[in-house]
N, C-alpha and C positions, 0 to 999 in steps of 0.2 A: 303255536296258537295261543293267543291271549284269552284269558278267561274274563267274563263279565263279572261285575260286582254281584249280580243276582246269582250267578253260578257259585260263587264263593259262599253266599248265604244259604244255599240249598243243600249243602253237604250235611248229612245228619247221622246220628248214631244208630246202630242196630239195636233191637230190643235187648240183646244180651249186654251190650255196652252200656245202655241206659240203666239197666238193673244193677250192674256192677258199680257204676258211678254213684248210685244212690246209697251204697253201703258206706261210702266215705272213709271209714276208719276201721282197720282190721289187723289181725296179728299174723306174724310169721312165727312158727315154732321150729327152731333148729334143735334136733335131738337125735342122737345116734351113737355110734361107737366113738366119735370124736369127744363126746361128753366124758367118756371114761379114759381117754388117752391124753386129755388136755391139749388137743390139737384143733386147728381150724380146718385143715384139709387132711383127711386120712390118706394112707398110702394104698389101701386096698388089701393089705396083707393081715389086717387085724382079725383075730379069732372071734367068732360069735360068742365065745364063752365069757368075754369081758363085758357083754351087755347084760347088766343085772340091776336095774333100778329097784330099790327096796321099798319105796312108798309111792310108786306111780299112781297118779290120780288124774285122769282126764277131766273129771268134773271140776277139780281145782283150777286147771288151766282155763276152762270155760268161765268160771266165776271171776277169775282175775281179769279176763278180757272184758267181760260184761261190766265189771266195776269201773273200767276206763271209758265205757261207752262204745266199745268196739262192736261191730256187727258181723264179723266173720273171722275165720281162722284158717291159715294155710299151713299144712304139716309137711316137713321135709321127709317124705316117704322113703326116698333114697338119695343120699348125697354122693359126692364124687368117689367115695370109698366103695360104693356098690352095695353096702349092707342095707337090706330091706326091712322095714318096720312091719311088714306083713308076711305071712308064710307063702311067698310066691311059689308057684308050681314050676317055675322056669329057672330057678337057681337054688343052690343049697346055702347061699350066703345070706341068711335071713334070721329072723327071730325064732324060727322053728328049730334052730340049732343053738339057741342061747339058753341060759338057766332061767330066764324070766318066764314066769307062768309055766315052768317045767317044759318049755319048748312048745307049749300048746297055745301061746298067746297070739293075738293079732292087734297090734297097737293102733293101726289105721282104723280098724273097726271100733275100738273103744273110743277113740277120739271123735270119729264121725258120729257115733251114737250119742256121745256127750254133747256135741254141738247141736245135734237135732233136738235133743231133750231140752237144751238150754236156749234154743232159739237163735243160734249162730249159723251163718252159712259156712259150709265146709269146702275147702280147696286143697289141692295136692300139688306138691313140688316133686318133680322127678328129674334128677340130674341126667342130662344126656351123656356126660362124661362118666365113664366107669373105670376106675383104676384096678378093679378086681377081675372083671370078666374077660376071659381069654378070647372071646369073640369080638371084642372091641377092635375096630380097625377093618372090619369086614362087613359084607352085606348081611351075614348071619346076625351081627349085632343089631342091625336095624330091625330085623324080624323079632329078635329077643325084646328089644325096647318096645315095639308095638304090642307084643304079647303082654308085657307088663302094664302098658297103658290100658289094655282091655280088662285086665284084672282090676285095676284101680277104678275104672270107669263103669264097671258093671256090678261090683260087689259092695258098694258103700253108699248107695242112695244118690241123691242129686249133688252134683259138684258145681260150685259157682266159678271156679278158676283152675286152670292147669298152668302152672308157673314153670317156665323153662328159662334157665340162665344160659349164658353164652360160653361157658367153660368148655374148652376142647383141647385136652392134652393127650399125652401118650397113655396107652393102656399097658397092662403087664407084658404084652408082647412087643412093646416099643413102637406101636403103630398108632396113628391118629385116625379118627373116624370122619367119614363124610356123612353127615347126618341127612336122613331122608325126611326133611321138614314137611314136605307136602304129604308124605305118607302118614306122618304123625298127626297132622291136622285132619286128615280124612278120618282117622280112627276117632278123634275127639268129636268132630262134627256129627259122626254117625251115632256115637254112644251117648254123648252129653251135649246136645245142640245148644243148650242154654249156658254152657260154660265159656267164659272168655279165655283166650290163650294169651298169656302175658309175657312181655319182654322179648323173647325170641318167638314171636307170634304175631298174628295179624290184628289183634283186638286192643291190646294195651301196650303203651310205649314206656320204656324205661326213661326216667328223667335225666339219666346220664351220669349219676354218681351214687355212692352209698352213704353219703354224709348228711342227707336231709336238705341239701340246697335245692332251691327252686328258682325259676326265672320269674321276673316281674310280669312278663307277658307270656303266659303258657297257653298256647293255642291247641285246640283239639283238631282243627282242620289243617292238615299239613301235606306236603308232597308225598306221593305214594312211595317214592324211592326210600323213604325212611324205614320201610318195612323190610329192607334187605337184611336177612339174618346173618350173612357173612360179615357185613359191616358192624352189626350189633355185637357179634362175637369178638371182632377185633377191638372194638371200643371197650368192651367189658373186661378185658384181660387185665389191663393196668390203667387205672384212672387216677390222675392227679386231681384230687378234690379241690385243692387250692386254685389250680389253674382253671378247673371247671367253673368255680364260683366267680372268677374274674370274667370268664367268657359268657356265662349263662345269661347275664342281664344286658349284654351288649346288643346292639341293633342286629348284628349278624346272626345272633342266636334266637332272634324272634322268628321262630320257624313258621308261624302262620301269618306273618304280616303280609300286607298287600305286595310289598316289594319281593318277599320270599316266594310267593305262590302265583303271582299274576300271570307268569308265562309258563306255568306248569300244565301240561295237558291232562294230568290225572291227579286229583286230590282225594284224600280219604279222611274219614273220621278216625283218628288214632290218638286217643287221650293219654295223658301222662300219669304214672304212678310214682310216688316218692317212697323209697324204701331205705330204712336204716335200722340200726339195732339200739336197744336201750343201754347196751354196754359197748365197750370198744370192740369186742369180738362177737361173732355170730353164734358160736357155741359157748356153753357155760365154762367159766374158769374161776375157781375160787379166788384167785388173785385179783379179780375184778369186782369183788363184792362191794367195794367202796367206790366204784367208778360208775355207778348207775347215773344216767343223765338226770340233771336237775329238773324240777317241775317247770321252771322258767324256760329252759331250753326245749322241753317237750311241747310246751304251749306255743313257743315260737315256731317250731316245725309244723305243728297242727294248723296254726293260723295261716301259714304260708303255703301249705300243701292243700288241705281240705278247703281252706279259704282262698286258694289261688288256682282254682280249676284243675286240681289233681286229686288223687286219693292218697291216703297215708297208710303204708304198710310197715308196722313197727314190730321188730323181732323181740321176742321174749324167750330166752333160752333156759329151759328147765335144767336143774342141777342133777347130780348123780342119784339123788333120791327119786327123781322123776317128778319133782315139784318145781313150780316157779318160785324162785328164792324170795324170802320174806322182804328183802329190800326192794326188789322189783315189784312185788305185789303191792307193797305199801305205796310206792310211787304211782302205780296205776290207779289206785283208789284216790290218791290226791288229785291226779289229773282228771279223773271222771267227776269228782266232786266239784272241782273248779269249773269244768265245762258245763255241768248241769246247773250250777248256780248262776253262771254268766248268761246262759241262754234260756233261763226259766221264764222270764216275764218280758214279752215283746211290748215295748212301750208304744209302738205304732198301732197296735190293735185298737180298733174303735175310732181311729182318727178319720179325718176327711181328706180325700185325695182328688186332685184335678190334674188334667193333662193338657199340654198345648194342642193336642189333637188325638183322636182315637180312630182306629180302622172302622169299627162298627160297635153295636151294642154288646157283642160277645167278647170284645177285647177292650172294654172301657177301663179307665184308670183304677177303679175299685178292685180290679182283679189282683193287684199287687198286695192287697191287704186281706184277701179272703182265706189264706192258709191252705189253698189248694194248689199243689204243684202242677196240676194239669191245666190250669187256667192262666191267662196272661194278658197283660196290656201290650198293645203295639199301636203305633201311628199308621197312617195310610201307607200303602206300598209305594216305595220310592222315596219316602221321607227318611233321610238319614240323620237328621238333627231334630231332637224333640226333648221335651222336659216334662217332669211331673212334680207336683208340689204336695207335700204332706202337712196337714194342720193337726197337731195332736189335741187330745181332749183337754189337756192342761200343759202348762210349761213343765218340762222334764229335763233332768240331767242325764246325759248319756255319753258313752265313749266308743261305741261299736255299732256299726250298721252292716247288715247282711243283705247282699243282693244276689238274685238268681235269675238267669235267663231261662227261657223255655227251650232247652237245648234239643228237645225233640223236633223243634223247628229250625235248628242250626245254631251256630255261634256267630253272633253278628256285631256285638258292641266292640268298638275299637278304642274309644277314649271317652271318659266322662269326668265330671266334677260335681261335688256336693257342697251346698252352701246352707247356712242357717241365718235366720233373720234376727237381728239384735239392734235395738234402738232405731228401727226404721230402715236399716241398711242390711244388704245381703253380704255375708262374710264367707270367704272360701274356707271349707273345712277339710276337704279330702279330694284328691284326684288320682286317677289310675287309668290303665289301658283296658285290658280285657276283664270280662266278668265270667262268662261261660257258665258251668254248672253252679258255681258259688264263688262269691268274692266276699271275704270278711274284711271290712274296713275298720281299722283301729286308729284312734287319735286321742289327744288329750281331752279330758271331759269338757263338755260345753253344756249350757243350759239354754233351751229354746223351746218354742211352741210350733214354729214353722221351719220346715226343711225343704230344700229344692234340689232335685237331681237333674242335671243337664247332660244329655248324651250328645257330645260334640261331634263324634264321628261314628259311623256304623255302616254295615253292609246291607244295602237294599232298604231294610227298615228294621229297627231294633225290637226286641221283645224283652219283657220283664215279668217274671212270675211271682217274685217276692221282694218286698222292701220291709226289713225288720230293724228295730232299734233296741239296744240293750245298754245296761250299765254293769260293768264288771264288779264283782263283790268287793274287791279290794279298794274300790273307789266310792263305795257307799258310806255315807256318814261324813 
């Protein structure tokens, strides 16, 4: 069965997916026994006695995240080694048998409370693979896992995300587990209906690598088959990031293109998340203190992820003290400072805007400049090519344009280009395919008073809720 263009245009996000997308940038915190063994994947035989952070401060984590402009934090409550950062009633392998806080501590609670106090959304990572628990490989383990989910989802306030990776190896009994994904989802939907389920889940899609690479055309509307958790598990075991980066921008990897979805009987809203670490490893290693990603590299990933219709999940691994290391914290402050300076003054504010056509008075061209994400411009239904023109209050120099579709109405723009008027002629400035939630367009500085955006291809009719213009601080003066 072939789908009509109108069908493609009317696939929309759930309220939980929309709220998650609006967070844009948030942190991963990998912390546990691996921090103290200098490993990435623990074996499950580690003694809880080694877990003894001496200066743990959840508020410091939150402040570092906020300095970078992050809006959420996801904590690895249990990694593959099975050690739990909360005093679970269903295992002895947890902080209750560690020296930290005299065995009376609950790190999940302290982090959740610090996030709530600091205004960050809080999420949990719970590894399905457990190299410690002897129930792993049996139906009893699925019951255990669901019991742990219930603890995390009822004792720590609102959860914005439950993050499942696809790791599935042997347990201490030499057996592999058949995960009860549907059962896990039922628990989450019952206890935290506002939480997205990420990666091995129905709400948020893994971009396909852990290196921060993204596709040029990242669609949120994709074939339903991409939700297959068994395929996600297979893909996530060993990913050659170099090979992915070669494939990611090819036509075959344009998962939401008309060619990719036109004959699919079932399409879903399944947006992408880009996850990577600020260091080579996911857990802290002192040997990597001088390998923190550069400001330029982090900005590049930010612009291509948040500015490429994805979200950016950046890992910040605390050290043995229980603090985010000074080098990482300094880089986060630098990143936040640059982003705040870049997106401080919208040069398009107060400008005049006109459109080739508008649907009605509620969707006129001025909506792209009103600063309200809930309003938008669109042409008449069925008009797939349209344009808007911005006249600034005065001639300005700029190097960045931010575009946003009204994704609550679907993802519709397929190709556009931007021009500026100079000496009486329109000059092409930028072109791209998708916009989606947000597209950050970067280019060499230009000086102009009039800018035109032409949507050359779209589905049914395009929408645009924001058109913003900025000058990066390094290009001022």
